[in-house]
All heavy atoms as TSV, in Angstrom:
chain	resi	resn	atom	element	x	y	z
A	1	MET	N	N	0.823	-1.181	0.000
A	1	MET	CA	C	0.000	0.000	0.000
A	1	MET	C	C	0.869	1.247	0.000
A	1	MET	O	O	0.533	2.222	-0.643
A	1	MET	CB	C	-0.937	-0.019	1.204
A	1	MET	CG	C	-1.990	-1.118	1.129
A	1	MET	SD	S	-3.141	-1.154	2.509
A	1	MET	CE	C	-2.148	-1.979	3.740
A	2	ARG	N	N	1.965	1.161	0.718
A	2	ARG	CA	C	2.875	2.304	0.772
A	2	ARG	C	C	3.487	2.555	-0.602
A	2	ARG	O	O	3.615	3.700	-1.022
A	2	ARG	CB	C	3.964	2.060	1.806
A	2	ARG	CG	C	4.891	3.245	1.973
A	2	ARG	CD	C	5.851	3.014	3.084
A	2	ARG	NE	N	5.075	3.050	4.322
A	2	ARG	CZ	C	5.579	2.979	5.528
A	2	ARG	NH1	N	6.856	2.855	5.700
A	2	ARG	NH2	N	4.812	3.004	6.581
A	3	GLN	N	N	3.870	1.480	-1.292
A	3	GLN	CA	C	4.474	1.634	-2.616
A	3	GLN	C	C	3.501	2.270	-3.603
A	3	GLN	O	O	3.914	2.986	-4.503
A	3	GLN	CB	C	4.956	0.289	-3.151
A	3	GLN	CG	C	6.135	-0.261	-2.389
A	3	GLN	CD	C	6.485	-1.672	-2.815
A	3	GLN	OE1	O	5.705	-2.359	-3.455
A	3	GLN	NE2	N	7.677	-2.105	-2.425
A	4	ARG	N	N	2.212	2.004	-3.406
A	4	ARG	CA	C	1.203	2.605	-4.283
A	4	ARG	C	C	0.779	3.984	-3.791
A	4	ARG	O	O	-0.075	4.626	-4.392
A	4	ARG	CB	C	-0.015	1.696	-4.384
A	4	ARG	CG	C	0.312	0.414	-5.134
A	4	ARG	CD	C	-0.918	-0.416	-5.350
A	4	ARG	NE	N	-1.401	-0.900	-4.055
A	4	ARG	CZ	C	-2.547	-1.538	-3.869
A	4	ARG	NH1	N	-3.346	-1.760	-4.871
A	4	ARG	NH2	N	-2.894	-1.955	-2.673
A	5	ARG	N	N	1.391	4.430	-2.674
A	5	ARG	CA	C	1.157	5.757	-2.107
A	5	ARG	C	C	-0.313	5.971	-1.724
A	5	ARG	O	O	-0.867	7.043	-1.897
A	5	ARG	CB	C	1.644	6.852	-3.042
A	5	ARG	CG	C	3.067	6.614	-3.500
A	5	ARG	CD	C	3.980	7.786	-3.672
A	5	ARG	NE	N	3.819	8.966	-2.910
A	5	ARG	CZ	C	4.455	9.241	-1.762
A	5	ARG	NH1	N	5.283	8.375	-1.240
A	5	ARG	NH2	N	4.281	10.382	-1.155
A	6	LEU	N	N	-0.933	4.913	-1.165
A	6	LEU	CA	C	-2.323	4.993	-0.742
A	6	LEU	C	C	-2.432	5.597	0.651
A	6	LEU	O	O	-1.626	5.321	1.521
A	6	LEU	CB	C	-2.953	3.600	-0.738
A	6	LEU	CG	C	-3.061	2.891	-2.077
A	6	LEU	CD1	C	-3.654	1.499	-1.882
A	6	LEU	CD2	C	-3.895	3.694	-3.049
A	7	GLN	N	N	-3.441	6.413	0.845
A	7	GLN	CA	C	-3.770	6.975	2.141
A	7	GLN	C	C	-5.269	6.817	2.338
A	7	GLN	O	O	-6.010	6.667	1.370
A	7	GLN	CB	C	-3.408	8.454	2.212
A	7	GLN	CG	C	-1.926	8.729	2.025
A	7	GLN	CD	C	-1.609	10.196	2.235
A	7	GLN	OE1	O	-1.270	10.570	3.344
A	7	GLN	NE2	N	-1.739	10.997	1.210
A	8	GLY	N	N	-5.734	6.871	3.579
A	8	GLY	CA	C	-7.159	6.774	3.816
A	8	GLY	C	C	-7.508	6.709	5.284
A	8	GLY	O	O	-6.635	6.694	6.149
A	9	CYS	N	N	-8.806	6.664	5.549
A	9	CYS	CA	C	-9.340	6.566	6.907
A	9	CYS	C	C	-10.335	5.419	6.945
A	9	CYS	O	O	-11.089	5.211	5.994
A	9	CYS	CB	C	-10.058	7.849	7.303
A	9	CYS	SG	S	-9.003	9.288	7.388
A	10	VAL	N	N	-10.340	4.706	8.065
A	10	VAL	CA	C	-11.270	3.600	8.273
A	10	VAL	C	C	-12.001	3.849	9.592
A	10	VAL	O	O	-11.369	3.986	10.636
A	10	VAL	CB	C	-10.525	2.248	8.350
A	10	VAL	CG1	C	-11.512	1.106	8.547
A	10	VAL	CG2	C	-9.657	2.019	7.129
A	11	GLY	N	N	-13.312	3.919	9.533
A	11	GLY	CA	C	-14.113	4.045	10.745
A	11	GLY	C	C	-14.391	2.656	11.306
A	11	GLY	O	O	-14.725	1.745	10.551
A	12	VAL	N	N	-14.221	2.490	12.618
A	12	VAL	CA	C	-14.414	1.178	13.238
A	12	VAL	C	C	-15.212	1.274	14.530
A	12	VAL	O	O	-15.189	2.292	15.216
A	12	VAL	CB	C	-13.061	0.478	13.546
A	12	VAL	CG1	C	-12.325	0.132	12.285
A	12	VAL	CG2	C	-12.193	1.325	14.460
A	13	ARG	N	N	-15.920	0.197	14.831
A	13	ARG	CA	C	-16.570	0.010	16.135
A	13	ARG	C	C	-15.960	-1.262	16.706
A	13	ARG	O	O	-15.996	-2.325	16.070
A	13	ARG	CB	C	-18.075	-0.132	16.006
A	13	ARG	CG	C	-18.764	-0.269	17.361
A	13	ARG	CD	C	-20.290	-0.321	17.285
A	13	ARG	NE	N	-20.791	-1.129	16.196
A	13	ARG	CZ	C	-21.394	-0.651	15.089
A	13	ARG	NH1	N	-21.568	0.641	14.924
A	13	ARG	NH2	N	-21.825	-1.476	14.156
A	14	ILE	N	N	-15.376	-1.153	17.889
A	14	ILE	CA	C	-14.617	-2.250	18.493
A	14	ILE	C	C	-15.347	-2.738	19.738
A	14	ILE	O	O	-15.667	-1.943	20.632
A	14	ILE	CB	C	-13.206	-1.769	18.879
A	14	ILE	CG1	C	-12.516	-1.131	17.680
A	14	ILE	CG2	C	-12.383	-2.920	19.470
A	14	ILE	CD1	C	-11.331	-0.252	18.038
A	15	ALA	N	N	-15.616	-4.037	19.782
A	15	ALA	CA	C	-16.163	-4.657	20.992
A	15	ALA	C	C	-14.984	-4.986	21.901
A	15	ALA	O	O	-14.003	-5.587	21.457
A	15	ALA	CB	C	-16.935	-5.921	20.640
A	16	VAL	N	N	-15.072	-4.552	23.157
A	16	VAL	CA	C	-13.984	-4.728	24.112
A	16	VAL	C	C	-14.474	-5.591	25.273
A	16	VAL	O	O	-15.516	-5.318	25.862
A	16	VAL	CB	C	-13.484	-3.359	24.640
A	16	VAL	CG1	C	-12.353	-3.547	25.634
A	16	VAL	CG2	C	-13.054	-2.460	23.488
A	17	SER	N	N	-13.692	-6.623	25.588
A	17	SER	CA	C	-14.055	-7.529	26.679
A	17	SER	C	C	-13.794	-6.870	28.034
A	17	SER	O	O	-13.091	-5.861	28.115
A	17	SER	CB	C	-13.229	-8.816	26.589
A	17	SER	OG	O	-11.921	-8.593	27.067
A	18	PRO	N	N	-14.289	-7.456	29.116
A	18	PRO	CA	C	-13.987	-6.937	30.453
A	18	PRO	C	C	-12.487	-6.988	30.776
A	18	PRO	O	O	-12.035	-6.314	31.695
A	18	PRO	CB	C	-14.778	-7.854	31.384
A	18	PRO	CG	C	-15.899	-8.378	30.551
A	18	PRO	CD	C	-15.311	-8.517	29.169
A	19	LEU	N	N	-11.731	-7.770	30.037
A	19	LEU	CA	C	-10.276	-7.827	30.240
A	19	LEU	C	C	-9.538	-6.746	29.457
A	19	LEU	O	O	-8.321	-6.599	29.575
A	19	LEU	CB	C	-9.740	-9.202	29.843
A	19	LEU	CG	C	-10.288	-10.372	30.645
A	19	LEU	CD1	C	-9.774	-11.691	30.073
A	19	LEU	CD2	C	-9.918	-10.234	32.103
A	20	GLY	N	N	-10.250	-6.014	28.597
A	20	GLY	CA	C	-9.629	-4.948	27.814
A	20	GLY	C	C	-9.133	-5.384	26.452
A	20	GLY	O	O	-8.485	-4.609	25.758
A	21	THR	N	N	-9.436	-6.604	26.050
A	21	THR	CA	C	-9.004	-7.076	24.736
A	21	THR	C	C	-10.132	-6.902	23.725
A	21	THR	O	O	-11.309	-7.118	24.050
A	21	THR	CB	C	-8.592	-8.563	24.779
A	21	THR	OG1	O	-9.680	-9.328	25.278
A	21	THR	CG2	C	-7.367	-8.766	25.650
A	22	PRO	N	N	-9.795	-6.513	22.489
A	22	PRO	CA	C	-10.835	-6.410	21.470
A	22	PRO	C	C	-11.317	-7.800	21.062
A	22	PRO	O	O	-10.510	-8.715	20.889
A	22	PRO	CB	C	-10.132	-5.695	20.317
A	22	PRO	CG	C	-8.679	-5.823	20.570
A	22	PRO	CD	C	-8.488	-6.098	22.012
A	23	THR	N	N	-12.624	-7.954	20.947
A	23	THR	CA	C	-13.191	-9.253	20.572
A	23	THR	C	C	-13.795	-9.234	19.176
A	23	THR	O	O	-13.983	-10.288	18.587
A	23	THR	CB	C	-14.251	-9.694	21.586
A	23	THR	OG1	O	-15.280	-8.699	21.657
A	23	THR	CG2	C	-13.624	-9.900	22.965
A	24	ALA	N	N	-14.123	-8.059	18.673
A	24	ALA	CA	C	-14.673	-7.929	17.320
A	24	ALA	C	C	-14.428	-6.514	16.830
A	24	ALA	O	O	-14.400	-5.570	17.619
A	24	ALA	CB	C	-16.160	-8.243	17.321
A	25	VAL	N	N	-14.246	-6.391	15.528
A	25	VAL	CA	C	-14.062	-5.083	14.904
A	25	VAL	C	C	-15.012	-5.003	13.717
A	25	VAL	O	O	-14.925	-5.817	12.799
A	25	VAL	CB	C	-12.606	-4.873	14.431
A	25	VAL	CG1	C	-12.464	-3.523	13.736
A	25	VAL	CG2	C	-11.633	-4.989	15.594
A	26	ASP	N	N	-15.911	-4.029	13.744
A	26	ASP	CA	C	-16.823	-3.786	12.631
A	26	ASP	C	C	-16.371	-2.533	11.898
A	26	ASP	O	O	-16.074	-1.512	12.544
A	26	ASP	CB	C	-18.250	-3.578	13.128
A	26	ASP	CG	C	-18.824	-4.813	13.796
A	26	ASP	OD1	O	-18.591	-5.926	13.279
A	26	ASP	OD2	O	-19.495	-4.656	14.826
A	27	ILE	N	N	-16.310	-2.605	10.593
A	27	ILE	CA	C	-15.971	-1.435	9.787
A	27	ILE	C	C	-17.250	-0.613	9.628
A	27	ILE	O	O	-18.229	-1.077	9.054
A	27	ILE	CB	C	-15.414	-1.851	8.401
A	27	ILE	CG1	C	-14.206	-2.778	8.547
A	27	ILE	CG2	C	-15.094	-0.619	7.564
A	27	ILE	CD1	C	-13.016	-2.185	9.254
A	28	THR	N	N	-17.250	0.600	10.173
A	28	THR	CA	C	-18.430	1.462	10.099
A	28	THR	C	C	-18.336	2.454	8.952
A	28	THR	O	O	-19.354	2.953	8.487
A	28	THR	CB	C	-18.622	2.241	11.416
A	28	THR	OG1	O	-17.456	3.034	11.671
A	28	THR	CG2	C	-18.872	1.279	12.575
A	29	ARG	N	N	-17.113	2.759	8.535
A	29	ARG	CA	C	-16.897	3.648	7.396
A	29	ARG	C	C	-15.698	3.110	6.617
A	29	ARG	O	O	-14.553	3.344	6.993
A	29	ARG	CB	C	-16.638	5.081	7.852
A	29	ARG	CG	C	-16.734	6.075	6.687
A	29	ARG	CD	C	-16.559	7.515	7.115
A	29	ARG	NE	N	-15.158	7.719	7.488
A	29	ARG	CZ	C	-14.744	8.327	8.577
A	29	ARG	NH1	N	-15.597	8.806	9.427
A	29	ARG	NH2	N	-13.469	8.475	8.816
A	30	PRO	N	N	-15.948	2.370	5.536
A	30	PRO	CA	C	-14.841	1.811	4.757
A	30	PRO	C	C	-13.981	2.907	4.149
A	30	PRO	O	O	-14.454	4.007	3.858
A	30	PRO	CB	C	-15.546	1.013	3.653
A	30	PRO	CG	C	-16.959	0.881	4.076
A	30	PRO	CD	C	-17.259	2.012	5.000
A	31	SER	N	N	-12.723	2.572	3.945
A	31	SER	CA	C	-11.770	3.525	3.392
A	31	SER	C	C	-11.883	3.657	1.883
A	31	SER	O	O	-11.371	4.618	1.313
A	31	SER	CB	C	-10.344	3.077	3.721
A	31	SER	OG	O	-10.069	1.856	3.038
A	32	GLY	N	N	-12.484	2.669	1.249
A	32	GLY	CA	C	-12.473	2.635	-0.206
A	32	GLY	C	C	-11.357	1.745	-0.730
A	32	GLY	O	O	-11.249	1.502	-1.928
A	33	HIS	N	N	-10.513	1.258	0.186
A	33	HIS	CA	C	-9.427	0.339	-0.151
A	33	HIS	C	C	-9.569	-0.886	0.757
A	33	HIS	O	O	-9.357	-0.791	1.962
A	33	HIS	CB	C	-8.048	0.972	0.087
A	33	HIS	CG	C	-7.814	2.210	-0.719
A	33	HIS	ND1	N	-7.590	2.182	-2.071
A	33	HIS	CD2	C	-7.773	3.518	-0.354
A	33	HIS	CE1	C	-7.407	3.417	-2.502
A	33	HIS	NE2	N	-7.526	4.248	-1.480
A	34	ALA	N	N	-9.944	-2.012	0.175
A	34	ALA	CA	C	-10.170	-3.222	0.967
A	34	ALA	C	C	-8.948	-3.593	1.803
A	34	ALA	O	O	-9.077	-4.131	2.896
A	34	ALA	CB	C	-10.569	-4.378	0.052
A	35	GLU	N	N	-7.740	-3.266	1.296
A	35	GLU	CA	C	-6.512	-3.595	2.024
A	35	GLU	C	C	-6.451	-2.854	3.359
A	35	GLU	O	O	-6.047	-3.412	4.367
A	35	GLU	CB	C	-5.256	-3.253	1.212
A	35	GLU	CG	C	-5.157	-3.978	-0.097
A	35	GLU	CD	C	-5.594	-3.094	-1.277
A	35	GLU	OE1	O	-6.454	-2.202	-1.096
A	35	GLU	OE2	O	-5.091	-3.321	-2.374
A	36	PHE	N	N	-6.829	-1.571	3.376
A	36	PHE	CA	C	-6.826	-0.799	4.622
A	36	PHE	C	C	-7.834	-1.378	5.606
A	36	PHE	O	O	-7.553	-1.514	6.790
A	36	PHE	CB	C	-7.179	0.663	4.374
A	36	PHE	CG	C	-6.055	1.489	3.811
A	36	PHE	CD1	C	-6.331	2.532	2.948
A	36	PHE	CD2	C	-4.732	1.259	4.137
A	36	PHE	CE1	C	-5.324	3.308	2.425
A	36	PHE	CE2	C	-3.717	2.027	3.617
A	36	PHE	CZ	C	-4.013	3.064	2.761
A	37	ASP	N	N	-9.024	-1.685	5.104
A	37	ASP	CA	C	-10.071	-2.201	5.980
A	37	ASP	C	C	-9.634	-3.511	6.632
A	37	ASP	O	O	-9.745	-3.681	7.840
A	37	ASP	CB	C	-11.363	-2.398	5.202
A	37	ASP	CG	C	-11.868	-1.100	4.569
A	37	ASP	OD1	O	-11.403	-0.014	4.956
A	37	ASP	OD2	O	-12.729	-1.194	3.681
A	38	SER	N	N	-9.104	-4.412	5.843
A	38	SER	CA	C	-8.650	-5.711	6.354
A	38	SER	C	C	-7.476	-5.551	7.315
A	38	SER	O	O	-7.442	-6.167	8.384
A	38	SER	CB	C	-8.261	-6.615	5.188
A	38	SER	OG	O	-7.776	-7.832	5.652
A	39	ALA	N	N	-6.503	-4.722	6.949
A	39	ALA	CA	C	-5.327	-4.508	7.797
A	39	ALA	C	C	-5.720	-3.867	9.118
A	39	ALA	O	O	-5.188	-4.215	10.174
A	39	ALA	CB	C	-4.300	-3.635	7.073
A	40	THR	N	N	-6.663	-2.942	9.074
A	40	THR	CA	C	-7.124	-2.277	10.295
A	40	THR	C	C	-7.752	-3.285	11.246
A	40	THR	O	O	-7.413	-3.335	12.431
A	40	THR	CB	C	-8.135	-1.167	9.953
A	40	THR	OG1	O	-7.497	-0.197	9.117
A	40	THR	CG2	C	-8.663	-0.496	11.207
A	41	ARG	N	N	-8.648	-4.093	10.728
A	41	ARG	CA	C	-9.329	-5.103	11.552
A	41	ARG	C	C	-8.309	-6.048	12.187
A	41	ARG	O	O	-8.322	-6.290	13.393
A	41	ARG	CB	C	-10.328	-5.889	10.707
A	41	ARG	CG	C	-11.102	-6.914	11.511
A	41	ARG	CD	C	-12.089	-7.691	10.644
A	41	ARG	NE	N	-13.236	-6.860	10.308
A	41	ARG	CZ	C	-13.554	-6.486	9.068
A	41	ARG	NH1	N	-12.844	-6.872	8.041
A	41	ARG	NH2	N	-14.612	-5.732	8.867
A	42	SER	N	N	-7.393	-6.576	11.384
A	42	SER	CA	C	-6.387	-7.524	11.888
A	42	SER	C	C	-5.483	-6.889	12.933
A	42	SER	O	O	-5.185	-7.496	13.961
A	42	SER	CB	C	-5.540	-8.050	10.731
A	42	SER	OG	O	-6.324	-8.794	9.852
A	43	TRP	N	N	-4.999	-5.681	12.662
A	43	TRP	CA	C	-4.075	-5.000	13.576
A	43	TRP	C	C	-4.739	-4.751	14.929
A	43	TRP	O	O	-4.149	-4.995	15.982
A	43	TRP	CB	C	-3.582	-3.698	12.962
A	43	TRP	CG	C	-2.557	-3.030	13.822
A	43	TRP	CD1	C	-2.756	-1.995	14.683
A	43	TRP	CD2	C	-1.181	-3.379	13.933
A	43	TRP	NE1	N	-1.590	-1.668	15.317
A	43	TRP	CE2	C	-0.600	-2.502	14.870
A	43	TRP	CE3	C	-0.380	-4.339	13.334
A	43	TRP	CZ2	C	0.733	-2.577	15.217
A	43	TRP	CZ3	C	0.954	-4.389	13.691
A	43	TRP	CH2	C	1.497	-3.519	14.623
A	44	ILE	N	N	-5.972	-4.264	14.905
A	44	ILE	CA	C	-6.671	-3.986	16.159
A	44	ILE	C	C	-6.845	-5.266	16.971
A	44	ILE	O	O	-6.562	-5.289	18.172
A	44	ILE	CB	C	-8.032	-3.318	15.883
A	44	ILE	CG1	C	-7.809	-1.883	15.365
A	44	ILE	CG2	C	-8.908	-3.315	17.139
A	44	ILE	CD1	C	-9.055	-1.204	14.839
A	45	LEU	N	N	-7.295	-6.332	16.339
A	45	LEU	CA	C	-7.518	-7.585	17.067
A	45	LEU	C	C	-6.235	-8.160	17.654
A	45	LEU	O	O	-6.244	-8.740	18.739
A	45	LEU	CB	C	-8.185	-8.619	16.155
A	45	LEU	CG	C	-9.653	-8.350	15.836
A	45	LEU	CD1	C	-10.135	-9.282	14.735
A	45	LEU	CD2	C	-10.520	-8.471	17.082
A	46	ARG	N	N	-5.109	-7.980	16.973
A	46	ARG	CA	C	-3.855	-8.569	17.452
A	46	ARG	C	C	-3.076	-7.669	18.405
A	46	ARG	O	O	-2.367	-8.176	19.278
A	46	ARG	CB	C	-2.944	-8.905	16.265
A	46	ARG	CG	C	-3.367	-10.166	15.554
A	46	ARG	CD	C	-2.387	-10.573	14.473
A	46	ARG	NE	N	-2.674	-9.754	13.296
A	46	ARG	CZ	C	-1.763	-9.143	12.548
A	46	ARG	NH1	N	-0.497	-9.269	12.806
A	46	ARG	NH2	N	-2.119	-8.425	11.511
A	47	HIS	N	N	-3.189	-6.349	18.289
A	47	HIS	CA	C	-2.264	-5.461	18.996
A	47	HIS	C	C	-2.884	-4.456	19.951
A	47	HIS	O	O	-2.197	-3.983	20.846
A	47	HIS	CB	C	-1.403	-4.697	17.987
A	47	HIS	CG	C	-0.561	-5.589	17.139
A	47	HIS	ND1	N	0.578	-6.211	17.605
A	47	HIS	CD2	C	-0.714	-6.006	15.860
A	47	HIS	CE1	C	1.110	-6.946	16.644
A	47	HIS	NE2	N	0.342	-6.844	15.569
A	48	TRP	N	N	-4.114	-4.080	19.765
A	48	TRP	CA	C	-4.688	-3.052	20.616
A	48	TRP	C	C	-5.160	-3.641	21.936
A	48	TRP	O	O	-5.663	-4.762	21.999
A	48	TRP	CB	C	-5.848	-2.366	19.931
A	48	TRP	CG	C	-5.457	-1.412	18.833
A	48	TRP	CD1	C	-4.312	-1.435	18.102
A	48	TRP	CD2	C	-6.233	-0.334	18.349
A	48	TRP	NE1	N	-4.337	-0.426	17.187
A	48	TRP	CE2	C	-5.507	0.273	17.316
A	48	TRP	CE3	C	-7.483	0.165	18.680
A	48	TRP	CZ2	C	-5.993	1.370	16.618
A	48	TRP	CZ3	C	-7.963	1.263	17.979
A	48	TRP	CH2	C	-7.219	1.864	16.966
A	49	ARG	N	N	-5.013	-2.871	22.999
A	49	ARG	CA	C	-5.519	-3.215	24.326
A	49	ARG	C	C	-6.130	-1.955	24.930
A	49	ARG	O	O	-5.668	-0.849	24.681
A	49	ARG	CB	C	-4.407	-3.743	25.240
A	49	ARG	CG	C	-3.768	-5.029	24.728
A	49	ARG	CD	C	-4.786	-6.169	24.689
A	49	ARG	NE	N	-4.265	-7.383	24.110
A	49	ARG	CZ	C	-4.459	-7.789	22.858
A	49	ARG	NH1	N	-5.164	-7.059	22.025
A	49	ARG	NH2	N	-3.967	-8.917	22.416
A	50	PHE	N	N	-7.140	-2.142	25.746
A	50	PHE	CA	C	-7.887	-1.026	26.319
A	50	PHE	C	C	-7.962	-1.153	27.832
A	50	PHE	O	O	-7.854	-2.247	28.375
A	50	PHE	CB	C	-9.325	-1.024	25.784
A	50	PHE	CG	C	-9.416	-0.803	24.308
A	50	PHE	CD1	C	-9.333	-1.880	23.433
A	50	PHE	CD2	C	-9.567	0.467	23.786
A	50	PHE	CE1	C	-9.416	-1.688	22.067
A	50	PHE	CE2	C	-9.651	0.666	22.424
A	50	PHE	CZ	C	-9.577	-0.415	21.559
A	51	ARG	N	N	-8.171	-0.040	28.484
A	51	ARG	CA	C	-8.520	-0.061	29.896
A	51	ARG	C	C	-10.008	-0.389	29.923
A	51	ARG	O	O	-10.809	0.330	29.314
A	51	ARG	CB	C	-8.269	1.304	30.529
A	51	ARG	CG	C	-8.597	1.316	32.005
A	51	ARG	CD	C	-8.246	2.627	32.683
A	51	ARG	NE	N	-6.813	2.830	32.613
A	51	ARG	CZ	C	-6.245	3.980	32.209
A	51	ARG	NH1	N	-6.982	5.004	31.847
A	51	ARG	NH2	N	-4.939	4.095	32.170
A	52	PRO	N	N	-10.394	-1.447	30.596
A	52	PRO	CA	C	-11.805	-1.852	30.567
A	52	PRO	C	C	-12.737	-0.785	31.131
A	52	PRO	O	O	-12.379	-0.047	32.046
A	52	PRO	CB	C	-11.843	-3.101	31.448
A	52	PRO	CG	C	-10.440	-3.584	31.513
A	52	PRO	CD	C	-9.578	-2.371	31.386
A	53	ALA	N	N	-13.946	-0.747	30.582
A	53	ALA	CA	C	-14.988	0.108	31.150
A	53	ALA	C	C	-15.410	-0.508	32.475
A	53	ALA	O	O	-15.214	-1.704	32.709
A	53	ALA	CB	C	-16.169	0.175	30.195
A	54	THR	N	N	-15.972	0.313	33.349
A	54	THR	CA	C	-16.428	-0.204	34.634
A	54	THR	C	C	-17.866	0.225	34.895
A	54	THR	O	O	-18.322	1.270	34.407
A	54	THR	CB	C	-15.541	0.277	35.798
A	54	THR	OG1	O	-15.545	1.702	35.817
A	54	THR	CG2	C	-14.123	-0.239	35.666
A	55	ALA	N	N	-18.553	-0.592	35.641
A	55	ALA	CA	C	-19.904	-0.283	36.126
A	55	ALA	C	C	-19.975	-0.817	37.545
A	55	ALA	O	O	-19.663	-1.982	37.789
A	55	ALA	CB	C	-20.957	-0.943	35.247
A	56	ALA	N	N	-20.346	0.041	38.469
A	56	ALA	CA	C	-20.413	-0.320	39.887
A	56	ALA	C	C	-19.089	-0.910	40.366
A	56	ALA	O	O	-19.069	-1.858	41.148
A	56	ALA	CB	C	-21.571	-1.295	40.137
A	57	GLY	N	N	-17.992	-0.370	39.852
A	57	GLY	CA	C	-16.671	-0.800	40.291
A	57	GLY	C	C	-16.162	-2.092	39.680
A	57	GLY	O	O	-15.088	-2.560	40.038
A	58	ARG	N	N	-16.902	-2.666	38.737
A	58	ARG	CA	C	-16.487	-3.920	38.113
A	58	ARG	C	C	-16.246	-3.703	36.619
A	58	ARG	O	O	-16.961	-2.942	35.975
A	58	ARG	CB	C	-17.556	-4.985	38.298
A	58	ARG	CG	C	-17.854	-5.234	39.778
A	58	ARG	CD	C	-18.859	-6.305	39.971
A	58	ARG	NE	N	-18.146	-7.580	39.841
A	58	ARG	CZ	C	-18.729	-8.737	39.716
A	58	ARG	NH1	N	-20.035	-8.814	39.683
A	58	ARG	NH2	N	-18.027	-9.832	39.626
A	59	ALA	N	N	-15.245	-4.400	36.074
A	59	ALA	CA	C	-14.958	-4.328	34.640
A	59	ALA	C	C	-16.109	-4.955	33.857
A	59	ALA	O	O	-16.621	-6.009	34.234
A	59	ALA	CB	C	-13.651	-5.041	34.328
A	60	VAL	N	N	-16.507	-4.275	32.776
A	60	VAL	CA	C	-17.608	-4.762	31.939
A	60	VAL	C	C	-17.221	-4.662	30.467
A	60	VAL	O	O	-16.319	-3.909	30.092
A	60	VAL	CB	C	-18.905	-3.959	32.186
A	60	VAL	CG1	C	-19.409	-4.153	33.604
A	60	VAL	CG2	C	-18.697	-2.487	31.876
A	61	ALA	N	N	-17.918	-5.427	29.646
A	61	ALA	CA	C	-17.732	-5.335	28.202
A	61	ALA	C	C	-18.251	-3.979	27.720
A	61	ALA	O	O	-19.160	-3.396	28.327
A	61	ALA	CB	C	-18.473	-6.465	27.510
A	62	SER	N	N	-17.664	-3.478	26.643
A	62	SER	CA	C	-18.072	-2.182	26.112
A	62	SER	C	C	-17.749	-2.117	24.627
A	62	SER	O	O	-17.219	-3.066	24.055
A	62	SER	CB	C	-17.351	-1.060	26.859
A	62	SER	OG	O	-15.953	-1.169	26.659
A	63	THR	N	N	-18.073	-0.995	24.025
A	63	THR	CA	C	-17.687	-0.751	22.637
A	63	THR	C	C	-16.992	0.601	22.537
A	63	THR	O	O	-17.249	1.506	23.341
A	63	THR	CB	C	-18.900	-0.768	21.676
A	63	THR	OG1	O	-19.816	0.244	22.077
A	63	THR	CG2	C	-19.579	-2.117	21.661
A	64	VAL	N	N	-16.117	0.695	21.546
A	64	VAL	CA	C	-15.378	1.923	21.266
A	64	VAL	C	C	-15.545	2.205	19.782
A	64	VAL	O	O	-15.418	1.295	18.959
A	64	VAL	CB	C	-13.876	1.758	21.594
A	64	VAL	CG1	C	-13.082	2.986	21.195
A	64	VAL	CG2	C	-13.679	1.425	23.054
A	65	THR	N	N	-15.818	3.452	19.447
A	65	THR	CA	C	-15.908	3.861	18.054
A	65	THR	C	C	-14.797	4.871	17.791
A	65	THR	O	O	-14.621	5.811	18.561
A	65	THR	CB	C	-17.283	4.496	17.760
A	65	THR	OG1	O	-18.297	3.543	18.087
A	65	THR	CG2	C	-17.406	4.884	16.302
A	66	THR	N	N	-14.041	4.654	16.708
A	66	THR	CA	C	-12.934	5.544	16.387
A	66	THR	C	C	-12.632	5.494	14.900
A	66	THR	O	O	-13.234	4.711	14.162
A	66	THR	CB	C	-11.677	5.188	17.220
A	66	THR	OG1	O	-10.716	6.241	17.079
A	66	THR	CG2	C	-11.075	3.866	16.799
A	67	THR	N	N	-11.716	6.327	14.474
A	67	THR	CA	C	-11.251	6.359	13.094
A	67	THR	C	C	-9.756	6.091	13.079
A	67	THR	O	O	-9.008	6.676	13.874
A	67	THR	CB	C	-11.538	7.729	12.447
A	67	THR	OG1	O	-12.949	7.955	12.472
A	67	THR	CG2	C	-11.044	7.788	11.022
A	68	VAL	N	N	-9.325	5.212	12.194
A	68	VAL	CA	C	-7.896	4.917	12.008
A	68	VAL	C	C	-7.465	5.579	10.711
A	68	VAL	O	O	-8.089	5.371	9.666
A	68	VAL	CB	C	-7.641	3.390	11.948
A	68	VAL	CG1	C	-6.165	3.109	11.710
A	68	VAL	CG2	C	-8.130	2.723	13.228
A	69	ARG	N	N	-6.420	6.415	10.776
A	69	ARG	CA	C	-5.935	7.138	9.604
A	69	ARG	C	C	-4.627	6.549	9.098
A	69	ARG	O	O	-3.713	6.289	9.887
A	69	ARG	CB	C	-5.716	8.609	9.949
A	69	ARG	CG	C	-6.949	9.309	10.413
A	69	ARG	CD	C	-6.696	10.785	10.710
A	69	ARG	NE	N	-7.708	11.428	11.512
A	69	ARG	CZ	C	-8.990	11.503	11.260
A	69	ARG	NH1	N	-9.472	10.916	10.230
A	69	ARG	NH2	N	-9.815	12.142	12.056
A	70	PHE	N	N	-4.558	6.357	7.813
A	70	PHE	CA	C	-3.327	5.909	7.156
A	70	PHE	C	C	-2.795	7.090	6.342
A	70	PHE	O	O	-3.442	7.544	5.403
A	70	PHE	CB	C	-3.605	4.745	6.204
A	70	PHE	CG	C	-4.019	3.480	6.904
A	70	PHE	CD1	C	-5.349	3.226	7.190
A	70	PHE	CD2	C	-3.068	2.537	7.273
A	70	PHE	CE1	C	-5.738	2.064	7.833
A	70	PHE	CE2	C	-3.443	1.375	7.923
A	70	PHE	CZ	C	-4.786	1.137	8.194
A	71	THR	N	N	-1.613	7.593	6.755
A	71	THR	CA	C	-1.017	8.719	6.027
A	71	THR	C	C	0.443	8.408	5.720
A	71	THR	O	O	1.100	7.659	6.454
A	71	THR	CB	C	-1.088	10.024	6.851
A	71	THR	OG1	O	-0.421	9.820	8.104
A	71	THR	CG2	C	-2.515	10.434	7.124
A	72	LEU	N	N	0.927	8.997	4.662
A	72	LEU	CA	C	2.325	8.843	4.288
A	72	LEU	C	C	3.122	9.970	4.915
A	72	LEU	O	O	2.680	11.118	4.950
A	72	LEU	CB	C	2.481	8.888	2.763
A	72	LEU	CG	C	1.804	7.731	2.027
A	72	LEU	CD1	C	1.814	8.019	0.528
A	72	LEU	CD2	C	2.492	6.434	2.327
A	73	ASN	N	N	4.286	9.650	5.427
A	73	ASN	CA	C	5.160	10.671	6.020
A	73	ASN	C	C	6.105	11.207	4.984
A	73	ASN	O	O	6.574	10.573	4.131
A	73	ASN	CB	C	5.953	10.097	7.189
A	73	ASN	CG	C	5.037	9.786	8.353
A	73	ASN	OD1	O	4.013	10.432	8.520
A	73	ASN	ND2	N	5.397	8.795	9.135
């Protein structure tokens, strides 16, 4: 993707377990490049970790919505 000088943004909704690990990634706004969408989903599931949400002092499952940007330096 870098060699083709592609840039883009991918909107995602991430399901987060009570342990802070992502359990699912839904693409809410595709980038227009299937490679970005697939790479974003895989990267988040393998590498991202979150501080768990809490309710009544206990860790609970939650969702996070964000945008991942791919830019060339």
